[in-house]
Structures are given as C-alpha cells and as structure tokens.
C-alpha positions in Angstrom: 110.6 105.6 110.4 110.5 104.2 107.1 112.4 101.4 106.7 114.7 103.3 104.0 115.6 106.8 104.1 114.1 108.6 100.6 116.6 109.4 98.0 118.2 113.3 98.8 115.4 115.1 95.9 112.4 113.6 97.0 112.1 116.6 99.6 112.9 119.0 97.3 110.1 117.5 94.4 107.9 117.0 96.8 108.0 120.9 98.5 107.5 121.2 95.1 104.4 119.4 94.3 103.5 121.6 97.2 103.6 124.6 96.4 102.0 123.6 92.5 98.8 122.2 94.4 98.6 125.0 96.6 98.4 127.6 93.3 95.9 125.3 92.3 94.1 126.0 95.6 94.4 129.8 95.2 92.8 129.3 91.6 90.4 127.7 92.8 89.2 130.5 95.4 89.7 132.7 92.7 86.8 130.6 90.8 84.6 130.5 93.6 84.9 134.3 94.6 83.5 135.3 90.9 81.0 137.8 91.2 78.4 138.1 88.2 80.1 142.0 88.0 83.9 140.3 87.6 82.2 137.9 85.2 80.8 140.3 83.0 84.1 142.1 82.2 85.0 139.0 80.1 84.1 137.9 76.4 80.0 136.1 76.4 81.1 132.7 75.5 84.0 132.7 78.8 80.6 134.8 80.5 78.0 131.6 79.6 80.7 129.2 80.5 81.8 130.9 84.0 78.3 131.5 84.4 76.8 127.6 84.6 79.3 125.9 85.7 77.8 122.7 87.6 78.6 121.6 90.7 79.9 118.6 90.0 82.9 120.2 87.8 83.0 122.1 91.3 83.3 119.4 93.6 85.9 118.3 90.7 87.6 120.9 90.9 88.0 121.3 94.8 88.3 117.2 94.8 91.4 117.4 92.5 93.2 120.0 94.3 93.0 119.7 97.8 93.5 116.5 96.7 97.0 116.9 95.4 97.8 119.2 98.4 97.0 116.9 101.0 98.9 114.5 99.3 101.4 116.2 99.1 101.9 116.6 103.0 101.3 113.0 103.3 104.4 112.3 101.1 106.4 114.5 103.3 104.8 112.4 106.1 105.7 109.5 104.7 102.7 107.8 104.6 101.2 105.7 101.9 97.8 107.1 102.8 99.5 109.8 99.6 98.3 107.4 97.2 94.5 106.5 96.8 94.5 110.6 97.8 96.5 110.7 94.8 94.4 108.8 92.9 91.2 110.3 93.7 93.0 114.0 92.9 93.2 112.6 89.7 90.3 110.9 88.9 88.9 114.3 90.0 91.3 115.9 87.5 90.0 113.8 84.3 86.3 114.8 85.1 87.0 118.6 85.9 89.2 118.6 82.7 86.0 116.7 80.7 83.5 118.7 81.6 86.6 121.4 80.2 86.9 120.0 76.7 83.4 118.0 76.1 81.4 120.0 78.2 82.0 123.7 77.0 84.5 123.1 74.4 86.9 125.5 76.2 89.2 125.2 73.3 87.0 126.6 70.8 86.3 129.4 73.8 89.9 129.6 74.6 92.0 128.7 72.0 94.3 126.0 71.4 96.4 127.4 74.3 93.6 126.0 76.7 95.3 122.8 76.2 98.7 123.4 77.6 98.1 123.9 81.2 94.9 120.7 81.7 97.7 118.3 80.0 100.6 119.8 82.4 98.0 119.3 85.1 97.3 115.9 84.4 101.4 114.9 83.6 102.1 116.1 87.0 98.6 114.3 88.9 100.1 110.9 86.9 103.8 111.7 87.9 102.6 112.3 91.4 101.3 109.2 92.2 103.2 107.5 90.3 105.5 109.2 92.3 103.8 107.9 95.8 103.1 104.2 94.4 107.2 103.8 93.6 108.2 106.0 97.3 106.1 103.1 98.8 107.5 100.1 96.8 111.1 102.0 97.6 110.1 101.6 101.7 109.9 105.4 101.8 106.1 105.5 103.1 104.5 103.6 106.1 
C-alpha cells in the first residue's frame, strides 16, 4: 500500500481519464476498420489523407491511446510505472499530431475546427503525466 492515501478527487479523476482514453481506443478501432468503401464517401482531400496514413502515424496513434489507457489503469493500481507510460503516450501523441498538422495539413483539410480536439488531447496527456508525477511525489504511488 502507498505511504500516503490519495486525495478524495484522485480516483474519480483517474476514472474519468480512463473513460477518455477508452474513447481514444474506440476512435483508433474505428480508424482501423475504415474500409475503402467508407473512405470513398469522404471528401477527396480527406480520402487521400485516410488512404495514405503512414505506419508510423498508426503506431503512434495506437501507442498514444493504449498507453494512456494503461497509464490510467496503473494510476488506479497506484503504480509509479504510470509515469513512463504516460511519457511514452505523450510522445506518441506529439508524433501523431506532427503527421496531422505538418504532413497532411489537417487545418487545410478540415478547417480550424481540426485544431480543438488535438490540442485538447495534448492538454489532457500533459495533465495526466503531471498528475502521475505529483502522485508519486505525494507518496500516492508505489
């Protein structure tokens, strides 16, 4: 057991983060199940983007969402291994967003609204990494 019990808000916050990351896993699964028929129903620019996703971006996406999910499970289990897992997840998010913003220029493809969700994802990933570091410092994690 950890030396210091976590604050009352800790578990609900981590459960909410787990749900968030599971939604990311669902988004990843949906992207992986995009058939050529479904892709053909998108706008032409979007079709090109979905048809040519490099393997590195796909690996980054999977690492980000599964890493975030695992990190949350580790926080719930009060394990400090959450820190390097959240670090890996954040790095994967940044790699994926490099592809989205620099390589395919998602703002041009989808408009300015394409910025909100990726920025929100990055903020949450940073917050989870920060939370895991602070939880370790507070003695909440083993």
